[in-house]
C-alpha positions, 0 to 999 in steps of 0.5 A: 812319391806314389805314381798311383795317387800323386798329391793333387792341389786343385786351384779353382773358383768353386769348391768341390761339391755336388751343388754347383756345376763347376764343383760337380765337374771337378768332383767327378774327375777326382771321384776315384782318387784317394781323398787324403791325396787331394787338397783344394784352394778356392775363392768363392764364398761357399761350403765345400763337400767333404766327400772328395777332399778334407783339406781346403784353403779359401780366400774370398774377395771379401777376405782380401777387401778386409785385409786391404782396409784393416790390414788383417788376415781374414783367411783360413785353412779348412781342415774337416767338417768341423769347420762348418760351425767355426766358419759360419760365414761360409754358407752357400752364397754367391760371391759379390753380385757383379751382374749389375755393376758389370753392365756399366763398369765391367773392365774397371772391375776386372782390373780392380779385382786383379790389382787386389789379388795381385797385392794381397793373396800371397800371404804366410798362411797360404804359403805354410799351407802349401808347404804342409800339403806337399803337392805333386801336381796342380790341377787348375780350373780357371775362369775369366780372371788372370790371378788363378793362372798366375797363382798356378804358375807361382805354385808350380815354380815354388814347389817345382811341380807340373800342372795341368789345366781343365779348361771349359771356357773360351775367354782367350778366344773372345774379342769384343767390339768396343772402344773402351781402352780399359777393356783392351788393356785388360784383354791384352794383360789377361791373354798374355798370362793365359798364353804363358800358363797354357804354353807351360802346362804339362797337359790341358783337358778340354770340356768339349771337342769344339773348344779343344779344336779352336784352342789348339789352333792358338796354343799347341800342348798335349791335350784331351777332351773329358766331357762332363759325367753323370751318375743319374740312373735311367728311369721310366716315367709312370704311365698313370699320369693324366698329361705329359710332364715336361721339365727344364732344370737349369740356368735362365741366363743367356736368354734361355728364358726366351726360348722356354717361352717359345716352347711353352707357347708352342705347347699351348697351341698343341694342347692347352693343358701342357706346360713346362715345369721350370726349376731355376735359382734365379729368374731375370727381372725381364722374364717375370711377367712372361713366366706365367701359365698362359705362356705354358710356364710353371716356374717352380724356383730353386731346388737341390741337385737331388731334387733336380735328379728326381724331377728329371726321373719323373719327367716324360720330356726333358728340355735344354735350351739356349738363346738365339740372339747374335750376342748369345751365339757369340758368347756361348759358342763353345759352351757345353752345359753340365746338364747335357750328361744328366739329360742324356743319361736319364732315359727320357725323351730329350729335346734341345732347342738352340742355335746350331752354332753352339757346341752342345747343340752341334754335339747332339746333332752329330751324334743323333742323341736327342731331338734338336730344333734350331728354329721356330719352324723345327720346334713346332714340328718336333713338339707335334711329334713328341706330344702325339707319339710315345714311339717318337719320344723313344727315337734317340734313346739307344743312341743316347745310352751308347753316347753316355757309355762312351763319353759321359761314363763317370768311372771311365772319365775318372780313369782317363783323368787318373791316367793323365795325372799318373803319366804327367807325374811319372814324366816329371819324376823321370825328368827330375831323376835325370837332372839329379843324375846329370 
């Protein structure tokens, strides 16, 4: 086995790609890896990116439902780019849209999906594929379902190989105040599986310091933090524009749209010509009537990641926001948006508007790497400074540049990841040799 480039089997919801947040995060970790030494199992209905890996295996929820209803195997090994024509059903689209159903049947859906996966994922096609790739280590990027944790434990045992976890979620730490018996049944089941998986992991990589701090209070394992990376090039906005270009590129969930409206209205009181260009793939129904120019919002819809980078580079002020409701503060307490690295790298004035309790807001405050407003009064004060002064817009750029070099550098983070993989595989190989000797 080559310690330099062990064979990695990635198990995750999203495929490696440059179009989804989780896909980009995984891709940045393995960006320096030999592509022939990477294979991936994933579950979302989407086309993978063949820049980082040529060997994929996908099982989706719809595959399993067809299997369950018709007793047929609608699963397939994806080998190379030629599958784009063969697997026409793998267009970029979301897996089941659970959002409306979850509102009323959340716990039932979690249990039903777990039951479906438990009974149907372990099929001959998948086993043969895992045998054929002969992985040396598993990298798990989990979510709020237990089945990927169970699959990782099974593969590790089946192939007698170690596994590491890249964890960016805090589902294990959450406890909802609800009288639903189904919720408590699933929560106990999920946390038991997660705890077992974490306790047996060779290494755990966390997406931010705050998450690692709180998770390691519950489960002690060798761990590191690797923050999201960016390859966005620093640029200077044109001075020929008649007004400031202010942009937001990201998700509007978790009541982020409400925070954007507060910024838009505040901008209008300073200069009636100012507005926020908002680029997002989904506009919540309750936000539509408020996303108007009178409120300082110009909704531009969905664009590609390449276009997102272009918008950021053309902007004078780039925004990231979070919601302020008590539920939102609880729900995304450990959240760290993948956009943070891009905005810090952009060389543009970066304004964060959100509660100080959230991990990414706290991170920017501690490192003095962006303008931060944590309430409406601070927001008005900050916006007045930024709109009126080019010097104010440059205030935190040096700190941001240093922070990017230290913690968001793609090459450095990929190197750190590689050292973790090589170390785990070397220890595992040494242990195996000792067992044979004894």
